[in-house]
C-alpha positions, 0 to 999 in steps of 0.5 A: 303577238308574241311576248318578244313583239310586245316587249319590243313594241313597249320599248320603241313605242311606250318607252322611247316614243319613236315617231315617224321621220326620226333617225333611230340607231340600234347598236348591237354586237354579235350576242344581241343581233337578233334582238337588234333586228327586232328593235330596228324593224319595229322602229322602221314600222313606226315610220322612223329611218332606223339603222342597225349598227353591228360592232364587235363586243367591247372588252369591258363595260364602259369601253367606248364604241368604235368612232363610226358608232359614236358618230352615229349615236351623236346624229340620232334622235333615238338610240337603243343599245342592247349590247353584251357590255354596257355603253351607259357610261361612255363619252359616246352615249353622253354626247348623244344624250347631251345632243338631245337623243332619247335612248336606252342602253340594255347591257347584258339583255337577252331575248328571253329576259326582255320578253319576260320583263317588258311585255307589259301593258304600260297603260294598265301599269301606269294606272295601277302605279298612280293608284298606289302612289295616291294611296301612299300619299293619303296614308302619309297625310293620315287620311283614312279614306284609302281606296278599297281596291287598287285594280287588277294587276297589270 
């Protein structure tokens, strides 16, 4: 499995928890089409009814998507928006979230960036983070019984 495949799996499976039967919308622009295809394909492989919406790149961060994309966001159970400009602070994204959709906006993301930072073993990262939090809490309380080893880096 390539780093990109691992990263896409992490987003779809671990971060968004896409399940069979869910409606998933992947919003892309010309710059992120290839990544969008990978995300849509992985969501479909999870049993979701996955749709790719290709729109023109927005002029600025926060510019609303076209009305058909806004409507699709509102109807989705899950959305992923790897776009050149941010949709994070748009009314369309807020309406989707308010309607209960789980989602991730990934403004400015590239395939190389995503493969580098998201191709992680989330279970190992979660366990290591819990050990660090536990150690910090014990230190805050003044306990002298800190773990000798936090485990291998994920």
